[in-house]
C-alpha positions in Angstrom: -0.2 0.4 -0.1 2.8 2.3 0.1 2.3 3.4 -3.0 -0.5 4.1 -3.2 0.3 6.3 -0.3 3.3 7.9 -2.5 0.8 8.7 -5.5 -1.6 10.2 -3.4 0.8 12.7 -1.8 3.4 13.1 -4.8 1.0 13.3 -8.1 -0.4 17.0 -7.1 3.2 18.0 -6.9 4.0 16.7 -9.7 1.2 18.4 -11.8 2.0 21.9 -10.2 6.0 20.8 -11.5 4.6 20.1 -14.4 2.4 23.4 -14.8 5.0 25.7 -14.2 6.8 24.5 -17.1 4.8 26.3 -18.7 4.3 29.1 -16.4 5.9 31.6 -18.3 4.3 30.6 -22.0 1.3 31.3 -23.3 -2.4 29.6 -22.3 -1.7 26.2 -23.1 -4.8 23.9 -22.5 -2.7 20.4 -21.9 -1.1 22.0 -19.4 -4.9 21.9 -17.3 -5.8 18.9 -18.8 -2.9 16.4 -17.3 -3.0 18.6 -14.2 -6.7 17.5 -13.6 -5.3 14.0 -14.8 -2.8 14.0 -12.4 -5.2 15.0 -9.1 -7.7 12.1 -11.0 -5.1 9.8 -10.2 -4.6 10.8 -6.6 -8.2 10.6 -5.5 -8.3 7.1 -6.6 -4.7 6.8 -4.9 -7.0 7.9 -2.8 -9.8 5.5 -2.3 -7.2 2.6 -2.5 -5.6 3.9 0.6 -8.9 4.0 2.2 -10.7 1.0 1.2 -7.7 -0.7 2.6 -7.9 0.8 6.0 -11.8 0.2 5.9 -11.2 -3.6 5.4 -8.1 -4.0 7.6 -8.7 -1.7 10.2 -4.7 -0.8 9.4 -3.3 2.7 9.6 -0.5 2.8 6.9 2.9 4.2 8.5 6.0 5.2 6.1 8.9 7.5 7.0 10.6 8.3 4.0 13.8 9.5 5.7 15.5 11.2 8.7 14.2 15.1 8.9 15.3 17.1 12.0 18.1 16.0 14.0 19.5 18.9 16.4 19.9 17.2 20.3 17.1 15.5 21.6 14.7 16.7 18.3 14.0 13.8 16.5 11.4 14.7 13.3 11.5 12.3 11.1 9.8 12.6 7.0 7.0 10.5 7.7 3.2 9.7 6.9 0.2 8.5 8.7 -2.8 7.4 6.9 -5.3 6.1 8.9 -9.2 6.8 8.9 -9.1 10.7 9.3 -6.2 11.6 7.6 -8.1 8.7 5.1 -10.8 10.9 5.2 -9.5 14.0 4.3 -7.3 12.9 1.5 -10.2 11.4 -0.2 -12.7 14.8 0.2 -9.2 17.2 -0.6 -8.9 15.1 -4.0 -11.8 14.3 -5.0 -13.3 18.0 -4.3 -9.3 19.1 -6.1 -10.0 17.1 -9.0 -13.8 18.8 -9.7 -11.9 21.9 -9.6 -9.4 21.4 -12.2 -11.5 19.9 -14.5 -13.6 23.4 -13.8 -10.8 25.4 -14.1 -10.2 24.7 -17.4 -13.2 26.0 -18.5 -13.6 29.5 -15.8 -9.9 30.0 -16.4 -9.8 29.5 -20.3 -9.8 33.2 -20.9 -7.1 34.4 -18.3 -3.6 34.9 -19.9 -2.1 33.3 -16.6 -3.6 29.8 -17.2 -0.3 27.8 -16.8 0.2 29.2 -13.6 -3.0 29.5 -12.0 -2.7 25.3 -12.2 0.6 25.4 -10.8 -0.6 27.2 -8.0 -3.5 25.2 -7.6 -2.1 22.3 -7.3 0.8 23.3 -5.1 -1.8 23.9 -3.0 -3.3 20.2 -3.2 0.0 19.0 -2.5 0.4 21.3 0.7 -2.9 20.0 1.8 -1.5 16.9 1.7 1.3 16.9 3.7 -1.0 18.7 6.3 -3.3 16.1 6.8 -0.7 12.8 6.4 2.5 13.9 8.5 2.9 11.6 11.7 4.0 14.5 13.6 3.5 18.3 14.5 6.1 19.6 12.9 5.1 18.3 9.4 1.8 19.3 9.7 2.7 22.6 10.4 5.3 22.7 7.4 1.7 21.8 5.4 -0.2 24.8 7.3 2.1 27.3 6.2 2.7 25.3 2.2 -1.2 26.1 2.4 -0.8 29.6 3.7 1.7 30.3 1.1 -0.2 29.0 -1.7 -3.4 30.9 -0.7 -1.4 33.9 -0.7 -0.4 33.3 -4.2 -4.2 32.4 -5.0 -6.5 35.0 -3.8 -3.8 37.3 -5.1 -3.7 35.6 -8.6 -5.1 38.3 -9.9 -2.8 41.0 -8.6 -2.7 43.6 -11.5 -6.0 44.7 -10.2 -6.0 48.3 -9.1 -5.6 48.8 -5.1 -8.6 50.0 -3.6 -9.4 51.7 -0.1 -12.0 49.5 2.2 -13.7 52.5 3.1 -14.0 53.9 -0.6 -14.8 50.6 -2.1 -16.2 47.2 -0.7 -15.2 45.7 -3.6 -11.0 45.4 -1.9 -8.2 44.3 -4.4 -7.0 41.2 -4.4 -3.5 42.1 -3.4 -4.8 43.9 -0.3 -7.2 40.9 0.2 -3.8 38.3 0.1 -1.6 40.2 2.2 -4.6 40.5 4.9 -5.3 36.9 5.3 -1.8 35.8 4.7 -0.8 38.7 7.8 -4.3 37.4 10.1 -2.8 33.9 9.4 0.5 34.6 10.5 -1.0 36.1 13.8 -2.2 32.8 14.2 0.2 30.6 13.5 2.0 32.3 16.7 0.0 30.4 18.4 0.2 27.2 17.2 3.7 26.9 17.6 3.8 27.9 21.1 1.7 25.2 21.6 4.2 22.9 19.5 6.7 24.3 21.7 5.0 23.5 24.9 4.6 19.8 23.9 8.1 19.1 22.4 9.4 20.5 26.0 7.4 18.4 27.9 7.5 15.4 25.9 10.1 15.7 24.6 8.8 14.5 20.9 6.5 15.8 18.0 5.3 12.4 17.2 1.7 12.0 17.4 1.9 8.5 18.8 4.5 9.6 21.4 3.3 12.8 22.3 -0.5 11.5 23.1 1.2 8.6 24.9 2.5 10.8 27.3 -1.1 13.1 28.6 -1.8 11.4 31.3 2.0 12.2 32.6 1.3 16.1 31.8 -0.3 18.3 33.8 -2.9 19.8 34.0 -1.7 23.2 33.6 0.6 21.9 30.9 -2.5 20.6 29.5 -5.1 23.6 29.1 -1.8 26.2 28.1 -1.2 23.9 25.5 -4.6 23.1 24.2 -5.1 27.1 24.2 -2.2 28.0 21.9 -3.1 24.7 19.4 -6.4 26.2 19.0 -5.3 29.7 18.8 -4.0 28.4 15.4 -7.2 26.9 14.1 -9.0 29.9 14.8 -6.8 31.8 11.9 -7.2 29.3 9.5 -10.5 28.4 10.1 -11.3 32.4 10.3 -12.9 32.0 13.6 -13.4 35.6 15.4 -11.7 37.4 15.8 -9.8 37.3 13.3 -12.5 35.6 10.5 -12.3 39.1 8.5 -10.1 37.4 6.1 -12.1 35.1 5.0 -15.0 37.0 3.0 -12.5 39.6 1.5 -10.1 36.7 0.2 -13.0 36.1 -2.6 -11.5 38.7 -4.5 -9.5 35.9 -5.6 -10.6 33.4 -8.9 -13.9 31.4 -7.8 -12.3 28.0 -8.4 -9.8 29.3 -5.5 -13.0 29.8 -3.4 -14.4 26.7 -4.0 -11.5 24.7 -3.0 -9.2 26.4 0.0 -12.5 28.5 1.1 -14.6 25.7 0.9 -13.6 22.7 1.4 -10.3 22.4 1.9 -7.7 24.8 4.1 -10.7 26.4 5.9 -11.2 22.9 7.7 -7.8 22.7 8.9 -8.2 24.1 12.2 -11.3 21.7 12.7 -8.9 18.6 11.2 -6.0 19.9 13.8 -8.7 20.1 16.5 -10.3 16.6 15.7 -6.1 15.1 15.1 -4.9 16.5 18.4 -8.8 15.3 20.3 -6.9 13.4 22.9 -5.6 16.3 24.5 -8.8 18.1 24.1 -10.9 15.7 26.0 -8.5 16.1 29.2 -9.1 19.6 28.6 -12.7 20.3 29.1 -12.8 24.3 29.4 -10.7 24.8 26.8 -13.2 22.0 24.8 -16.2 24.5 26.2 -15.0 27.5 25.0 -14.7 25.9 21.2 -18.1 25.0 21.4 -19.8 27.9 22.6 -17.0 30.2 20.3 -17.9 28.0 17.4 -21.9 28.2 18.1 -21.6 32.1 18.8 -19.7 32.1 15.4 -22.2 29.6 13.0 -25.2 32.4 14.5 -22.9 35.3 13.8 -21.9 34.9 10.4 -25.3 33.6 9.9 -26.9 37.2 10.5 -24.4 39.1 8.1 -25.0 36.8 5.4 -28.6 37.9 5.5 -28.4 41.5 4.2 -25.5 40.7 1.9 -25.5 41.2 -1.7 -22.8 39.6 -3.2 -23.2 36.1 -4.3 -19.7 34.6 -3.5 -19.6 36.9 0.2 -23.0 35.4 1.2 -21.7 31.6 0.6 -18.2 32.6 2.3 -20.7 34.0 5.4 -22.0 30.4 4.5 -18.7 28.7 4.7 -17.7 30.4 8.2 -21.0 29.7 9.4 -20.7 25.5 9.2 -17.3 26.1 10.6 -18.8 27.2 13.5 -21.2 24.2 13.6 -18.0 22.2 12.9 -16.5 23.5 16.0 -19.5 23.2 17.9 -19.6 19.5 17.9 -16.0 19.1 18.4 -15.5 21.2 21.4 -18.4 19.3 22.7 -16.7 15.9 22.1 -18.5 14.4 19.2 -15.3 14.9 16.8 -17.0 11.8 14.2 -19.9 14.5 13.8 -17.5 17.7 13.8 -15.6 15.1 10.9 -18.6 13.9 9.0 -20.5 17.2 8.1 -16.6 18.7 7.7 -17.1 15.9 4.8 -20.7 16.5 3.8 -20.2 20.1 3.8 -17.4 20.2 1.9 -19.4 18.7 -1.1 -22.1 20.9 -1.7 -20.1 24.2 -0.1 -17.7 23.1 -3.1 -20.7 23.2 -5.5 -22.5 26.3 -4.7 -19.1 28.1 -5.1 -18.9 26.9 -9.1 -22.4 27.6 -9.1 -21.4 31.3 -7.8 -18.6 31.2 -10.6 -21.2 29.8 -13.2 -23.2 32.8 -12.7 -20.2 35.2 -12.6 -18.9 34.0 -15.6 -22.9 34.1 -17.4 -23.1 38.1 -15.8 -19.6 39.3 -17.1 -18.0 39.2 -13.8 -21.0 40.8 -12.2 -22.0 39.4 -8.4 -24.5 41.6 -7.1 -27.9 39.5 -6.4 -29.5 42.6 -6.6 -28.5 43.1 -10.1 -29.9 39.3 -11.5 -33.2 37.5 -11.5 -34.8 35.5 -13.7 -31.7 33.4 -15.1 -33.1 29.7 -14.2 -34.3 30.3 -17.8 -30.5 30.8 -19.7 -28.8 28.7 -16.9 -30.9 26.0 -16.4 -28.1 23.5 -15.0 -26.6 26.0 -12.8 -29.9 26.6 -11.0 -30.5 23.1 -10.9 -26.8 22.4 -8.6 -27.8 25.6 -6.6 -30.8 25.0 -5.6 -30.0 21.0 -4.7 -26.5 22.9 -2.5 -28.9 25.1 -1.1 -31.4 22.4 0.2 -28.4 20.4 1.9 -27.1 23.3 2.8 -30.5 24.5 5.0 -30.7 20.7 6.2 -33.7 19.6 3.8 -34.2 15.4 4.5 -32.9 13.4 2.7 -30.1 15.7 1.6 -26.6 15.2 3.1 -26.9 18.7 5.5 -30.0 17.1 6.9 -27.6 14.5 8.4 -24.8 16.0 9.4 -25.7 19.4 10.7 -28.8 17.8 12.9 -26.6 15.8 14.3 -24.7 18.7 15.5 -27.3 20.0 17.2 -28.8 17.1 18.8 -25.2 16.7 20.3 -25.8 20.1 21.9 -28.9 19.0 23.5 -27.4 15.7 24.2 -24.6 17.4 26.0 -27.3 19.6 28.1 -26.1 22.4 26.6 -29.6 24.2 26.0 -28.3 27.7 25.1 -26.0 26.1 21.9 -28.7 24.4 21.4 -31.1 27.4 20.9 -28.8 29.6 18.7 -27.9 26.1 16.3 -31.4 26.0 15.7 -32.2 30.1 15.0 -29.1 29.9 13.0 -30.5 26.9 11.0 -33.3 28.8 9.9 -31.2 31.7 9.2 -29.3 29.7 7.0 -32.1 28.9 5.3 -33.3 31.9 4.5 -30.0 33.2 3.6 -29.7 30.5 1.4 -32.7 31.1 -0.5 -32.7 34.6 -0.5 -29.6 33.9 -2.6 -31.2 31.6 -5.1 -34.6 33.7 -5.4 -33.2 36.5 -6.1 -30.6 35.0 -8.8 -32.4 32.4 -10.4 -36.3 33.7 -9.8 -38.5 36.9 -10.4 -37.8 39.8 -13.1 -34.2 40.1 -15.2 -32.9 43.2 -13.3 -29.4 42.3 -15.8 -31.4 43.1 -19.1 -30.7 46.7 -17.7 -27.4 46.4 -17.7 -27.4 45.4 -20.2 -26.4 42.0 -20.0 -27.0 38.7 -21.7 -26.0 35.8 -19.7 -25.1 32.2 -21.2 -24.9 28.9 -19.2 -21.0 27.0 -18.8 -19.4 24.9 -21.0 -20.8 21.2 -20.8 -18.0 19.7 -19.9 -17.3 22.3 -16.7 -21.2 21.3 -15.7 -20.7 17.5 -15.9 -17.3 18.1 -14.1 -19.8 19.2 -11.2 -22.0 16.4 -11.2 -20.7 14.3 -8.5 -20.5 16.9 -6.0 -24.3 17.2 -6.6 -24.8 13.5 -6.8 -22.7 13.6 -3.5 -24.4 16.6 -1.5 -27.6 14.0 -2.4 -26.2 10.9 -0.9 -23.5 11.3 1.1 -26.4 11.4 4.4 -27.5 8.2 3.9 -23.7 6.6 4.8 -23.4 8.3 8.0 -23.6 4.8 10.0 -21.1 2.8 7.5 -18.9 6.5 8.3 -19.7 6.0 12.0 -18.1 2.4 12.0 -15.7 3.4 10.6 -14.3 6.2 11.6 -15.0 5.7 15.0 -12.2 3.1 15.1 -10.0 5.7 15.6 -12.0 8.2 17.2 -14.0 8.7 20.4 -17.4 6.9 19.7 -20.0 9.5 20.8 -23.4 8.7 20.7 -26.5 9.7 22.3 -28.4 9.3 25.3 -31.2 6.9 25.3 -33.4 10.7 26.2 -32.2 12.2 23.4 -32.7 8.7 21.5 -36.0 8.7 22.5 -36.4 12.7 21.3 -34.8 12.5 18.0 -37.4 13.0 15.9 -38.9 16.0 18.5 -35.5 17.6 17.8 -35.6 17.2 14.3 -38.9 18.1 13.7 -37.6 21.2 15.2 -35.1 22.2 13.3 -36.7 20.6 9.6 -39.2 23.6 11.1 -37.4 26.4 11.3 -35.2 25.1 8.1 -38.8 25.2 5.9 -40.0 28.4 7.9 -36.9 30.1 6.1 -37.5 29.0 2.9 -40.3 29.5 3.2 -39.6 33.2 4.0 -37.2 33.6 1.2 -39.8 32.6 -0.9 -42.3 34.8 0.1 -39.8 38.5 0.4 -37.9 37.1 -3.4 -39.5 34.7 -5.4 -41.5 37.3 -7.5 -37.9 39.6 -7.5 -37.0 42.5 -5.9 -39.3 44.8 -4.7 -38.5 48.6 -4.7 -39.0 49.4 -1.2 -35.9 46.3 -0.3 -34.1 48.4 -2.8 -32.8 51.3 0.3 -32.1 49.8 3.7 -32.0 52.1 6.5 -32.6 51.0 9.2 -29.7 50.5 12.3 -29.7 46.8 12.2 -29.2 46.3 8.3 -26.1 49.0 8.5 -25.4 46.6 11.4 -25.5 43.8 9.3 -24.1 45.1 6.1 -20.8 46.6 7.7 -20.2 43.4 9.7 -20.9 44.8 12.7 -18.6 47.7 12.5 -15.3 45.3 12.8 -13.2 45.8 10.1 -13.6 49.3 10.4 -13.0 49.0 14.1 -9.4 47.1 12.3 -8.5 49.9 10.6 -9.4 52.8 13.4 -7.7 51.3 16.5 -4.9 48.8 14.7 -3.9 49.0 11.2 -3.9 53.2 11.2 -2.4 53.3 14.9 0.0 50.4 14.0 0.9 52.6 10.7 1.1 55.7 12.3 3.1 54.2 15.3 5.7 52.7 12.4 6.1 55.7 10.3 7.0 57.8 13.4 9.9 55.2 14.6 10.3 55.0 10.8 11.1 58.9 10.3 11.9 60.1 14.1 14.2 56.3 15.8 15.0 54.7 12.0 15.9 57.7 10.2 17.6 60.7 12.4 18.5 57.9 15.5 19.8 54.9 13.4 20.7 55.6 10.4 22.0 58.8 11.3 24.5 57.4 13.5 25.5 54.5 10.9 26.2 57.4 8.4 28.2 59.1 11.2 30.5 56.5 11.7 30.4 55.9 7.6 31.7 59.3 7.6 33.5 59.9 10.4 35.8 56.3 8.9 35.7 57.9 5.4 36.8 61.4 6.6 40.1 59.6 8.6 40.8 57.3 6.1 41.0 60.0 3.4 42.7 62.5 5.7 45.1 59.3 6.7 45.9 58.5 3.3 47.8 62.2 2.5 50.1 60.4 4.8 51.1 58.2 1.7 53.0 60.5 0.3 55.7 57.9 -0.9 58.8 60.1 0.0 61.6 58.5 2.2 62.5 61.3 4.0 58.5 61.8 4.7 58.1 58.2 5.8 61.1 58.3 7.7 59.3 60.9 10.1 55.6 59.2 10.4 57.8 56.8 11.9 60.0 58.8 14.1 56.3 60.0 15.3 54.7 56.4 15.8 58.2 55.5 18.1 57.7 58.6 20.5 54.1 57.9 20.6 54.7 54.3 21.5 57.6 55.2 23.9 55.3 57.9 25.2 52.2 55.3 25.8 54.8 53.0 27.6 56.1 55.3 30.0 52.7 56.9 30.7 51.8 52.9 31.9 54.4 52.1 34.0 54.2 55.1 36.0 50.3 54.8 36.6 51.4 51.0 37.2 
């Protein structure tokens, strides 16, 4: 099985290097085709590994070489394929393959077509390193790798002009890429601290060694390590207050949003908590904080999606909200449910993003849903795909979201966290409302786009065919919940509902379903006939609060970014230039002038040289005499 491990891991790297060979060349269609084939091979190898792990119940552990050896620190370049990592591998490679094929059509007219595929495949390789590594150091290398690739992909259209956030909510790709990179670097410092704490107290970074020593570690050490690791997870999975970068990252190409910001990188934080579950299981206070924060973020992000008009940003807020659901499950100890929702969510959320890309392509890059409407006649398949994905997201049976999201809400009830349960139920209704608000305003009602001279058209047929597997999985993935439960609990803790909750499961499900159906019905009443003139202008306080993201970006800009820039400029001009540079330049001038003056001594005249030798001799004798007298 080792060869399949290597194929799954290194096929995306080969794809990236191959595409890079043509990075500066004009568009070559075969670059996208070969890159997609290599990603498909990686997916097939991942499936073979998943079948093997399922049949044998055993993981595959490969050590390629000794990587880091310094004192007591020994870190091998090793990889582990077990139930958790192989689940992530299958999800990552499947979505990546679809996105690569989709990108052939979406990036068809982009002059940097080849470079895009190089970056995209490099990201997949980094993500696989992250999930397959058998130690925290390897995980961190993949963690930083996806960060760099994300920066490259978000800022892919770096040539677009820089626009101030205050002047225009549509910021530039370069600004968004830098924001994502910087915010994640802040969080990654916390993760590094957590890794250092674990090594300092266990002497190893190998998962099995670290987890085996947990019973011997003090509570303070475990709480510190768990807290620091979760700070890293907060950045990568865009949890409050490190959430602002995710929606701004929508400035990148839509395939990037479908891959990175729906199915892979943003779920890395959830993966970290699931992978390090032995640490979080023995730190209940940290775990409850994770659950509470996740619940808050689920509601917080959903509230902002209620009023947003940008098609991709609505889906981005939805992603942020669903990440909150995943953290809520993980924080409550239902790690396998969190992982199941991660996988199911990846399918229908990637489908939503790709559908948004189809709309954007048809509408000449227009993303304002208030300028759309009536697109279902010209984009029938995209309408079906986004409708199916929205039903799954809303948790309508028997689609995937019904099984995975409802299980999380039931977990909150089962744990007696009724406040968290109520918030998650309310959020489910909000999710259904904003999901179908965007569907109805985009595809139903009057054709508002005609006012702007836009003539929409459906995407290429091969692109629509490539999206089909995601649509199918969005429908049927929930039926594999029991099989997934049996498979994953060979490794993860077997969380099950209590008898009390089990007896109430139909009632709990009916409550959530009522909120979801109510949200869809409300969206239908308000938006199925188009956009009413009274709704084109909103001036209420709550509307402005949500539209401006609770003024958090403005707060960051006014009280963090601007003061930091002012302090930096002050230190640059007052300290760096007037003190540091002046001192360094003064010493340089002194040495230069001294050398220039001393150069005049070198006349080449023998008599002059003898005179200077005499001066030097007298000076030495004088110094020696003074030293002797003092001594």
